[in-house]
PDB file of the backbone (N, CA, C, O) and the ligand in Angstrom, with CONECT records:
HET     ZN  A 101       1
ATOM      1  N   MET A   1     -43.393  18.262  36.977  1.00  0.00           N
ATOM      2  CA  MET A   1     -44.323  17.222  37.402  1.00  0.00           C
ATOM      3  C   MET A   1     -43.939  16.716  38.787  1.00  0.00           C
ATOM      4  O   MET A   1     -42.778  16.408  39.056  1.00  0.00           O
ATOM      5  N   LYS A   2     -44.914  16.640  39.632  1.00  0.00           N
ATOM      6  CA  LYS A   2     -44.629  16.236  40.999  1.00  0.00           C
ATOM      7  C   LYS A   2     -44.687  14.710  41.153  1.00  0.00           C
ATOM      8  O   LYS A   2     -45.635  14.034  40.752  1.00  0.00           O
ATOM      9  N   ARG A   3     -43.619  14.229  41.755  1.00  0.00           N
ATOM     10  CA  ARG A   3     -43.591  12.782  41.978  1.00  0.00           C
ATOM     11  C   ARG A   3     -44.243  12.484  43.334  1.00  0.00           C
ATOM     12  O   ARG A   3     -44.221  13.288  44.265  1.00  0.00           O
ATOM     13  N   LYS A   4     -44.823  11.281  43.386  1.00  0.00           N
ATOM     14  CA  LYS A   4     -45.517  10.922  44.614  1.00  0.00           C
ATOM     15  C   LYS A   4     -45.011   9.612  45.144  1.00  0.00           C
ATOM     16  O   LYS A   4     -44.479   8.776  44.413  1.00  0.00           O
ATOM     17  N   ASN A   5     -45.188   9.454  46.428  1.00  0.00           N
ATOM     18  CA  ASN A   5     -44.861   8.173  47.030  1.00  0.00           C
ATOM     19  C   ASN A   5     -45.921   7.137  46.670  1.00  0.00           C
ATOM     20  O   ASN A   5     -47.083   7.467  46.432  1.00  0.00           O
ATOM     21  N   LYS A   6     -45.495   5.891  46.636  1.00  0.00           N
ATOM     22  CA  LYS A   6     -46.474   4.824  46.479  1.00  0.00           C
ATOM     23  C   LYS A   6     -47.192   4.602  47.813  1.00  0.00           C
ATOM     24  O   LYS A   6     -46.901   5.278  48.799  1.00  0.00           O
ATOM     25  N   LYS A   7     -48.105   3.677  47.837  1.00  0.00           N
ATOM     26  CA  LYS A   7     -48.824   3.382  49.074  1.00  0.00           C
ATOM     27  C   LYS A   7     -47.926   2.845  50.162  1.00  0.00           C
ATOM     28  O   LYS A   7     -48.134   3.064  51.355  1.00  0.00           O
ATOM     29  N   GLU A   8     -46.903   2.120  49.690  1.00  0.00           N
ATOM     30  CA  GLU A   8     -45.920   1.574  50.629  1.00  0.00           C
ATOM     31  C   GLU A   8     -44.524   1.975  50.208  1.00  0.00           C
ATOM     32  O   GLU A   8     -44.220   2.116  49.024  1.00  0.00           O
ATOM     33  N   ILE A   9     -43.691   2.154  51.205  1.00  0.00           N
ATOM     34  CA  ILE A   9     -42.313   2.501  50.926  1.00  0.00           C
ATOM     35  C   ILE A   9     -41.452   1.287  51.225  1.00  0.00           C
ATOM     36  O   ILE A   9     -41.579   0.657  52.275  1.00  0.00           O
ATOM     37  N   GLU A  10     -40.582   0.972  50.293  1.00  0.00           N
ATOM     38  CA  GLU A  10     -39.698  -0.156  50.477  1.00  0.00           C
ATOM     39  C   GLU A  10     -38.455   0.283  51.218  1.00  0.00           C
ATOM     40  O   GLU A  10     -37.753   1.204  50.798  1.00  0.00           O
ATOM     41  N   PHE A  11     -38.195  -0.380  52.312  1.00  0.00           N
ATOM     42  CA  PHE A  11     -36.992  -0.101  53.103  1.00  0.00           C
ATOM     43  C   PHE A  11     -35.999  -1.235  52.959  1.00  0.00           C
ATOM     44  O   PHE A  11     -36.373  -2.384  52.720  1.00  0.00           O
ATOM     45  N   ILE A  12     -34.732  -0.899  53.106  1.00  0.00           N
ATOM     46  CA  ILE A  12     -33.697  -1.914  53.068  1.00  0.00           C
ATOM     47  C   ILE A  12     -32.738  -1.705  54.217  1.00  0.00           C
ATOM     48  O   ILE A  12     -32.450  -0.577  54.615  1.00  0.00           O
ATOM     49  N   CYS A  13     -32.244  -2.825  54.745  1.00  0.00           N
ATOM     50  CA  CYS A  13     -31.216  -2.735  55.764  1.00  0.00           C
ATOM     51  C   CYS A  13     -29.854  -2.760  55.052  1.00  0.00           C
ATOM     52  O   CYS A  13     -29.547  -3.720  54.344  1.00  0.00           O
ATOM     53  N   PRO A  14     -29.052  -1.733  55.232  1.00  0.00           N
ATOM     54  CA  PRO A  14     -27.733  -1.697  54.563  1.00  0.00           C
ATOM     55  C   PRO A  14     -26.801  -2.806  55.039  1.00  0.00           C
ATOM     56  O   PRO A  14     -25.855  -3.175  54.343  1.00  0.00           O
ATOM     57  N   LYS A  15     -27.074  -3.327  56.217  1.00  0.00           N
ATOM     58  CA  LYS A  15     -26.164  -4.372  56.752  1.00  0.00           C
ATOM     59  C   LYS A  15     -26.482  -5.748  56.222  1.00  0.00           C
ATOM     60  O   LYS A  15     -25.610  -6.423  55.675  1.00  0.00           O
ATOM     61  N   CYS A  16     -27.756  -6.182  56.382  1.00  0.00           N
ATOM     62  CA  CYS A  16     -28.104  -7.550  56.000  1.00  0.00           C
ATOM     63  C   CYS A  16     -28.973  -7.634  54.760  1.00  0.00           C
ATOM     64  O   CYS A  16     -29.357  -8.725  54.339  1.00  0.00           O
ATOM     65  N   LYS A  17     -29.292  -6.467  54.163  1.00  0.00           N
ATOM     66  CA  LYS A  17     -30.037  -6.377  52.901  1.00  0.00           C
ATOM     67  C   LYS A  17     -31.481  -6.864  53.020  1.00  0.00           C
ATOM     68  O   LYS A  17     -32.136  -7.128  52.011  1.00  0.00           O
ATOM     69  N   THR A  18     -31.967  -6.979  54.235  1.00  0.00           N
ATOM     70  CA  THR A  18     -33.375  -7.329  54.375  1.00  0.00           C
ATOM     71  C   THR A  18     -34.242  -6.194  53.850  1.00  0.00           C
ATOM     72  O   THR A  18     -33.972  -5.021  54.108  1.00  0.00           O
ATOM     73  N   LYS A  19     -35.280  -6.553  53.113  1.00  0.00           N
ATOM     74  CA  LYS A  19     -36.188  -5.541  52.600  1.00  0.00           C
ATOM     75  C   LYS A  19     -37.538  -5.708  53.263  1.00  0.00           C
ATOM     76  O   LYS A  19     -37.981  -6.814  53.572  1.00  0.00           O
ATOM     77  N   GLU A  20     -38.171  -4.569  53.470  1.00  0.00           N
ATOM     78  CA  GLU A  20     -39.488  -4.598  54.055  1.00  0.00           C
ATOM     79  C   GLU A  20     -40.299  -3.419  53.528  1.00  0.00           C
ATOM     80  O   GLU A  20     -39.781  -2.312  53.380  1.00  0.00           O
ATOM     81  N   SER A  21     -41.573  -3.668  53.249  1.00  0.00           N
ATOM     82  CA  SER A  21     -42.447  -2.592  52.793  1.00  0.00           C
ATOM     83  C   SER A  21     -43.199  -2.034  54.000  1.00  0.00           C
ATOM     84  O   SER A  21     -43.785  -2.787  54.778  1.00  0.00           O
ATOM     85  N   ILE A  22     -43.176  -0.737  54.145  1.00  0.00           N
ATOM     86  CA  ILE A  22     -43.839  -0.095  55.246  1.00  0.00           C
ATOM     87  C   ILE A  22     -44.860   0.896  54.693  1.00  0.00           C
ATOM     88  O   ILE A  22     -44.525   1.688  53.812  1.00  0.00           O
ATOM     89  N   PRO A  23     -46.095   0.872  55.188  1.00  0.00           N
ATOM     90  CA  PRO A  23     -47.114   1.802  54.669  1.00  0.00           C
ATOM     91  C   PRO A  23     -46.644   3.242  54.738  1.00  0.00           C
ATOM     92  O   PRO A  23     -46.106   3.687  55.752  1.00  0.00           O
ATOM     93  N   THR A  24     -46.854   3.965  53.641  1.00  0.00           N
ATOM     94  CA  THR A  24     -46.372   5.333  53.530  1.00  0.00           C
ATOM     95  C   THR A  24     -46.905   6.197  54.685  1.00  0.00           C
ATOM     96  O   THR A  24     -46.200   7.076  55.180  1.00  0.00           O
ATOM     97  N   LYS A  25     -48.133   5.947  55.103  1.00  0.00           N
ATOM     98  CA  LYS A  25     -48.726   6.739  56.177  1.00  0.00           C
ATOM     99  C   LYS A  25     -47.895   6.680  57.445  1.00  0.00           C
ATOM    100  O   LYS A  25     -47.719   7.680  58.140  1.00  0.00           O
ATOM    101  N   ILE A  26     -47.389   5.497  57.732  1.00  0.00           N
ATOM    102  CA  ILE A  26     -46.574   5.301  58.940  1.00  0.00           C
ATOM    103  C   ILE A  26     -45.240   6.012  58.788  1.00  0.00           C
ATOM    104  O   ILE A  26     -44.759   6.662  59.716  1.00  0.00           O
ATOM    105  N   VAL A  27     -44.650   5.882  57.612  1.00  0.00           N
ATOM    106  CA  VAL A  27     -43.368   6.541  57.349  1.00  0.00           C
ATOM    107  C   VAL A  27     -43.525   8.062  57.484  1.00  0.00           C
ATOM    108  O   VAL A  27     -42.707   8.733  58.113  1.00  0.00           O
ATOM    109  N   GLU A  28     -44.582   8.579  56.886  1.00  0.00           N
ATOM    110  CA  GLU A  28     -44.798  10.039  56.918  1.00  0.00           C
ATOM    111  C   GLU A  28     -45.102  10.525  58.322  1.00  0.00           C
ATOM    112  O   GLU A  28     -44.718  11.629  58.707  1.00  0.00           O
ATOM    113  N   MET A  29     -45.793   9.691  59.081  1.00  0.00           N
ATOM    114  CA  MET A  29     -46.078  10.086  60.478  1.00  0.00           C
ATOM    115  C   MET A  29     -44.769  10.197  61.274  1.00  0.00           C
ATOM    116  O   MET A  29     -44.552  11.152  62.021  1.00  0.00           O
ATOM    117  N   LEU A  30     -43.913   9.197  61.091  1.00  0.00           N
ATOM    118  CA  LEU A  30     -42.615   9.220  61.772  1.00  0.00           C
ATOM    119  C   LEU A  30     -41.798  10.427  61.300  1.00  0.00           C
ATOM    120  O   LEU A  30     -41.165  11.124  62.093  1.00  0.00           O
ATOM    121  N   ASP A  31     -41.832  10.648  59.992  1.00  0.00           N
ATOM    122  CA  ASP A  31     -41.094  11.745  59.373  1.00  0.00           C
ATOM    123  C   ASP A  31     -41.551  13.101  59.964  1.00  0.00           C
ATOM    124  O   ASP A  31     -40.727  13.950  60.303  1.00  0.00           O
ATOM    125  N   SER A  32     -42.841  13.277  60.076  1.00  0.00           N
ATOM    126  CA  SER A  32     -43.350  14.569  60.568  1.00  0.00           C
ATOM    127  C   SER A  32     -43.144  14.740  62.066  1.00  0.00           C
ATOM    128  O   SER A  32     -43.179  15.858  62.580  1.00  0.00           O
ATOM    129  N   MET A  33     -42.926  13.620  62.771  1.00  0.00           N
ATOM    130  CA  MET A  33     -42.696  13.720  64.212  1.00  0.00           C
ATOM    131  C   MET A  33     -41.251  14.073  64.536  1.00  0.00           C
ATOM    132  O   MET A  33     -40.918  14.460  65.656  1.00  0.00           O
ATOM    133  N   ASP A  34     -40.390  13.926  63.503  1.00  0.00           N
ATOM    134  CA  ASP A  34     -38.983  14.207  63.720  1.00  0.00           C
ATOM    135  C   ASP A  34     -38.758  15.709  63.858  1.00  0.00           C
ATOM    136  O   ASP A  34     -38.834  16.445  62.874  1.00  0.00           O
ATOM    137  N   GLN A  35     -38.491  16.146  65.037  1.00  0.00           N
ATOM    138  CA  GLN A  35     -38.355  17.591  65.304  1.00  0.00           C
ATOM    139  C   GLN A  35     -36.906  18.063  65.287  1.00  0.00           C
ATOM    140  O   GLN A  35     -36.625  19.210  65.632  1.00  0.00           O
ATOM    141  N   SER A  36     -36.016  17.218  64.902  1.00  0.00           N
ATOM    142  CA  SER A  36     -34.592  17.574  64.933  1.00  0.00           C
ATOM    143  C   SER A  36     -34.283  18.641  63.853  1.00  0.00           C
ATOM    144  O   SER A  36     -33.307  19.385  63.952  1.00  0.00           O
ATOM    145  N   GLY A  37     -35.148  18.683  62.828  1.00  0.00           N
ATOM    146  CA  GLY A  37     -34.915  19.649  61.762  1.00  0.00           C
ATOM    147  C   GLY A  37     -33.852  19.201  60.782  1.00  0.00           C
ATOM    148  O   GLY A  37     -33.536  19.923  59.836  1.00  0.00           O
ATOM    149  N   ASP A  38     -33.306  18.038  60.992  1.00  0.00           N
ATOM    150  CA  ASP A  38     -32.246  17.539  60.135  1.00  0.00           C
ATOM    151  C   ASP A  38     -32.889  16.728  59.016  1.00  0.00           C
ATOM    152  O   ASP A  38     -33.255  15.569  59.212  1.00  0.00           O
ATOM    153  N   THR A  39     -33.026  17.347  57.831  1.00  0.00           N
ATOM    154  CA  THR A  39     -33.692  16.659  56.729  1.00  0.00           C
ATOM    155  C   THR A  39     -32.754  15.790  55.924  1.00  0.00           C
ATOM    156  O   THR A  39     -33.173  15.154  54.957  1.00  0.00           O
ATOM    157  N   SER A  40     -31.507  15.752  56.302  1.00  0.00           N
ATOM    158  CA  SER A  40     -30.556  14.922  55.524  1.00  0.00           C
ATOM    159  C   SER A  40     -30.688  13.458  55.928  1.00  0.00           C
ATOM    160  O   SER A  40     -30.212  12.572  55.219  1.00  0.00           O
ATOM    161  N   VAL A  41     -31.323  13.205  57.050  1.00  0.00           N
ATOM    162  CA  VAL A  41     -31.482  11.829  57.518  1.00  0.00           C
ATOM    163  C   VAL A  41     -32.928  11.373  57.280  1.00  0.00           C
ATOM    164  O   VAL A  41     -33.864  11.990  57.789  1.00  0.00           O
ATOM    165  N   PRO A  42     -33.109  10.310  56.519  1.00  0.00           N
ATOM    166  CA  PRO A  42     -34.463   9.830  56.269  1.00  0.00           C
ATOM    167  C   PRO A  42     -35.053   9.117  57.499  1.00  0.00           C
ATOM    168  O   PRO A  42     -34.308   8.736  58.402  1.00  0.00           O
ATOM    169  N   PRO A  43     -36.344   8.941  57.541  1.00  0.00           N
ATOM    170  CA  PRO A  43     -36.935   8.131  58.624  1.00  0.00           C
ATOM    171  C   PRO A  43     -36.349   6.731  58.567  1.00  0.00           C
ATOM    172  O   PRO A  43     -36.220   6.153  57.488  1.00  0.00           O
ATOM    173  N   ARG A  44     -36.002   6.195  59.697  1.00  0.00           N
ATOM    174  CA  ARG A  44     -35.395   4.867  59.724  1.00  0.00           C
ATOM    175  C   ARG A  44     -36.118   3.950  60.668  1.00  0.00           C
ATOM    176  O   ARG A  44     -36.748   4.390  61.630  1.00  0.00           O
ATOM    177  N   PHE A  45     -36.024   2.677  60.387  1.00  0.00           N
ATOM    178  CA  PHE A  45     -36.653   1.661  61.267  1.00  0.00           C
ATOM    179  C   PHE A  45     -35.596   0.651  61.708  1.00  0.00           C
ATOM    180  O   PHE A  45     -34.648   0.353  60.982  1.00  0.00           O
ATOM    181  N   ASP A  46     -35.787   0.147  62.898  1.00  0.00           N
ATOM    182  CA  ASP A  46     -34.907  -0.916  63.360  1.00  0.00           C
ATOM    183  C   ASP A  46     -35.075  -2.159  62.517  1.00  0.00           C
ATOM    184  O   ASP A  46     -36.197  -2.568  62.218  1.00  0.00           O
ATOM    185  N   CYS A  47     -33.953  -2.765  62.128  1.00  0.00           N
ATOM    186  CA  CYS A  47     -34.006  -4.018  61.386  1.00  0.00           C
ATOM    187  C   CYS A  47     -34.385  -5.155  62.318  1.00  0.00           C
ATOM    188  O   CYS A  47     -33.947  -5.217  63.466  1.00  0.00           O
ATOM    189  N   MET A  48     -35.224  -6.069  61.785  1.00  0.00           N
ATOM    190  CA  MET A  48     -35.665  -7.215  62.572  1.00  0.00           C
ATOM    191  C   MET A  48     -34.586  -8.280  62.706  1.00  0.00           C
ATOM    192  O   MET A  48     -34.604  -9.092  63.631  1.00  0.00           O
ATOM    193  N   ASN A  49     -33.655  -8.263  61.775  1.00  0.00           N
ATOM    194  CA  ASN A  49     -32.668  -9.347  61.689  1.00  0.00           C
ATOM    195  C   ASN A  49     -31.329  -9.029  62.273  1.00  0.00           C
ATOM    196  O   ASN A  49     -30.596  -9.935  62.671  1.00  0.00           O
ATOM    197  N   CYS A  50     -30.992  -7.784  62.336  1.00  0.00           N
ATOM    198  CA  CYS A  50     -29.697  -7.396  62.868  1.00  0.00           C
ATOM    199  C   CYS A  50     -29.866  -6.077  63.604  1.00  0.00           C
ATOM    200  O   CYS A  50     -30.994  -5.620  63.789  1.00  0.00           O
ATOM    201  N   ASN A  51     -28.796  -5.469  64.019  1.00  0.00           N
ATOM    202  CA  ASN A  51     -28.914  -4.214  64.753  1.00  0.00           C
ATOM    203  C   ASN A  51     -28.822  -2.993  63.835  1.00  0.00           C
ATOM    204  O   ASN A  51     -28.577  -1.873  64.284  1.00  0.00           O
ATOM    205  N   GLY A  52     -29.022  -3.238  62.558  1.00  0.00           N
ATOM    206  CA  GLY A  52     -28.944  -2.154  61.587  1.00  0.00           C
ATOM    207  C   GLY A  52     -30.199  -1.306  61.571  1.00  0.00           C
ATOM    208  O   GLY A  52     -31.208  -1.637  62.194  1.00  0.00           O
ATOM    209  N   LYS A  53     -30.112  -0.223  60.855  1.00  0.00           N
ATOM    210  CA  LYS A  53     -31.269   0.654  60.698  1.00  0.00           C
ATOM    211  C   LYS A  53     -31.690   0.606  59.220  1.00  0.00           C
ATOM    212  O   LYS A  53     -30.899   0.860  58.312  1.00  0.00           O
ATOM    213  N   MET A  54     -32.958   0.271  59.028  1.00  0.00           N
ATOM    214  CA  MET A  54     -33.448   0.203  57.652  1.00  0.00           C
ATOM    215  C   MET A  54     -33.712   1.586  57.132  1.00  0.00           C
ATOM    216  O   MET A  54     -34.254   2.437  57.838  1.00  0.00           O
ATOM    217  N   VAL A  55     -33.322   1.813  55.874  1.00  0.00           N
ATOM    218  CA  VAL A  55     -33.514   3.128  55.261  1.00  0.00           C
ATOM    219  C   VAL A  55     -34.379   2.950  54.015  1.00  0.00           C
ATOM    220  O   VAL A  55     -34.401   1.872  53.421  1.00  0.00           O
ATOM    221  N   PRO A  56     -35.098   4.017  53.614  1.00  0.00           N
ATOM    222  CA  PRO A  56     -35.970   3.876  52.456  1.00  0.00           C
ATOM    223  C   PRO A  56     -35.146   3.801  51.152  1.00  0.00           C
ATOM    224  O   PRO A  56     -34.134   4.483  50.995  1.00  0.00           O
ATOM    225  N   ILE A  57     -35.618   2.950  50.230  1.00  0.00           N
ATOM    226  CA  ILE A  57     -34.953   2.863  48.927  1.00  0.00           C
ATOM    227  C   ILE A  57     -35.306   4.077  48.090  1.00  0.00           C
ATOM    228  O   ILE A  57     -34.452   4.639  47.405  1.00  0.00           O
ATOM    229  N   TYR A  58     -36.571   4.480  48.148  1.00  0.00           N
ATOM    230  CA  TYR A  58     -36.977   5.718  47.508  1.00  0.00           C
ATOM    231  C   TYR A  58     -38.172   6.286  48.288  1.00  0.00           C
ATOM    232  O   TYR A  58     -39.216   5.646  48.414  1.00  0.00           O
ATOM    233  N   TYR A  59     -37.989   7.477  48.795  1.00  0.00           N
ATOM    234  CA  TYR A  59     -39.036   8.063  49.585  1.00  0.00           C
ATOM    235  C   TYR A  59     -38.978   9.600  49.467  1.00  0.00           C
ATOM    236  O   TYR A  59     -37.917  10.219  49.546  1.00  0.00           O
ATOM    237  N   ILE A  60     -40.164  10.172  49.276  1.00  0.00           N
ATOM    238  CA  ILE A  60     -40.243  11.630  49.232  1.00  0.00           C
ATOM    239  C   ILE A  60     -40.759  12.107  50.575  1.00  0.00           C
ATOM    240  O   ILE A  60     -41.888  11.793  50.952  1.00  0.00           O
ATOM    241  N   GLY A  61     -39.955  12.856  51.296  1.00  0.00           N
ATOM    242  CA  GLY A  61     -40.280  13.284  52.649  1.00  0.00           C
ATOM    243  C   GLY A  61     -41.406  14.283  52.716  1.00  0.00           C
ATOM    244  O   GLY A  61     -41.799  14.858  51.701  1.00  0.00           O
ATOM    245  N   VAL A  62     -41.923  14.492  53.904  1.00  0.00           N
ATOM    246  CA  VAL A  62     -43.051  15.398  54.088  1.00  0.00           C
ATOM    247  C   VAL A  62     -42.665  16.852  53.741  1.00  0.00           C
ATOM    248  O   VAL A  62     -43.533  17.669  53.434  1.00  0.00           O
ATOM    249  N   LYS A  63     -41.410  17.154  53.790  1.00  0.00           N
ATOM    250  CA  LYS A  63     -40.952  18.506  53.419  1.00  0.00           C
ATOM    251  C   LYS A  63     -40.501  18.600  51.984  1.00  0.00           C
ATOM    252  O   LYS A  63     -39.993  19.632  51.545  1.00  0.00           O
ATOM    253  N   GLY A  64     -40.690  17.512  51.248  1.00  0.00           N
ATOM    254  CA  GLY A  64     -40.402  17.529  49.826  1.00  0.00           C
ATOM    255  C   GLY A  64     -39.014  16.983  49.452  1.00  0.00           C
ATOM    256  O   GLY A  64     -38.672  16.879  48.274  1.00  0.00           O
ATOM    257  N   GLN A  65     -38.239  16.643  50.462  1.00  0.00           N
ATOM    258  CA  GLN A  65     -36.917  16.143  50.184  1.00  0.00           C
ATOM    259  C   GLN A  65     -36.991  14.699  49.718  1.00  0.00           C
ATOM    260  O   GLN A  65     -37.833  13.926  50.175  1.00  0.00           O
ATOM    261  N   VAL A  66     -36.101  14.349  48.806  1.00  0.00           N
ATOM    262  CA  VAL A  66     -36.095  12.991  48.250  1.00  0.00           C
ATOM    263  C   VAL A  66     -34.953  12.187  48.853  1.00  0.00           C
ATOM    264  O   VAL A  66     -33.805  12.630  48.870  1.00  0.00           O
ATOM    265  N   TYR A  67     -35.286  11.002  49.348  1.00  0.00           N
ATOM    266  CA  TYR A  67     -34.267  10.113  49.873  1.00  0.00           C
ATOM    267  C   TYR A  67     -34.140   8.922  48.951  1.00  0.00           C
ATOM    268  O   TYR A  67     -35.132   8.266  48.632  1.00  0.00           O
ATOM    269  N   GLU A  68     -32.936   8.643  48.527  1.00  0.00           N
ATOM    270  CA  GLU A  68     -32.717   7.484  47.671  1.00  0.00           C
ATOM    271  C   GLU A  68     -31.558   6.667  48.218  1.00  0.00           C
ATOM    272  O   GLU A  68     -30.519   7.203  48.602  1.00  0.00           O
ATOM    273  N   TYR A  69     -31.762   5.368  48.245  1.00  0.00           N
ATOM    274  CA  TYR A  69     -30.708   4.492  48.724  1.00  0.00           C
ATOM    275  C   TYR A  69     -29.867   4.015  47.564  1.00  0.00           C
ATOM    276  O   TYR A  69     -30.393   3.537  46.559  1.00  0.00           O
ATOM    277  N   HIS A  70     -28.566   4.144  47.703  1.00  0.00           N
ATOM    278  CA  HIS A  70     -27.665   3.612  46.682  1.00  0.00           C
ATOM    279  C   HIS A  70     -26.651   2.735  47.384  1.00  0.00           C
ATOM    280  O   HIS A  70     -26.082   3.095  48.415  1.00  0.00           O
ATOM    281  N   GLU A  71     -26.451   1.604  46.806  1.00  0.00           N
ATOM    282  CA  GLU A  71     -25.465   0.637  47.300  1.00  0.00           C
ATOM    283  C   GLU A  71     -24.107   1.303  47.539  1.00  0.00           C
ATOM    284  O   GLU A  71     -23.442   1.025  48.538  1.00  0.00           O
ATOM    285  N   ASN A  72     -23.700   2.180  46.621  1.00  0.00           N
ATOM    286  CA  ASN A  72     -22.362   2.755  46.723  1.00  0.00           C
ATOM    287  C   ASN A  72     -22.265   3.903  47.733  1.00  0.00           C
ATOM    288  O   ASN A  72     -21.222   4.545  47.859  1.00  0.00           O
ATOM    289  N   ASN A  73     -23.366   4.150  48.448  1.00  0.00           N
ATOM    290  CA  ASN A  73     -23.295   5.105  49.554  1.00  0.00           C
ATOM    291  C   ASN A  73     -22.617   4.507  50.771  1.00  0.00           C
ATOM    292  O   ASN A  73     -22.199   5.218  51.686  1.00  0.00           O
ATOM    293  N   LEU A  74     -22.515   3.181  50.764  1.00  0.00           N
ATOM    294  CA  LEU A  74     -21.986   2.492  51.915  1.00  0.00           C
ATOM    295  C   LEU A  74     -20.519   2.798  52.111  1.00  0.00           C
ATOM    296  O   LEU A  74     -19.738   2.898  51.165  1.00  0.00           O
ATOM    297  N   LYS A  75     -20.178   2.942  53.374  1.00  0.00           N
ATOM    298  CA  LYS A  75     -18.778   3.221  53.664  1.00  0.00           C
ATOM    299  C   LYS A  75     -18.132   2.024  54.338  1.00  0.00           C
ATOM    300  O   LYS A  75     -16.946   2.065  54.663  1.00  0.00           O
TER     301      LYS A  75
HETATM  302 ZN    ZN A 101     -30.382  -5.899  59.102  1.00  0.00          ZN2+
END
């Protein structure tokens, strides 16, 4: 069974824990524009509150890769 993204993707800033919902269309557009070919890095957005980069809590990329945020990923 294929899982799908919701209409909006919830992003979180690992530094200050700010959460923000970003329309999936915008995330996918950014994702597909990434020409680096590095699929291990999810699309990220600048945090409004600090200099951190917001990452998706759960997002299925345009190439089918799944990005999940886990608190214990933090170093
Ligand atoms: Zn932040």
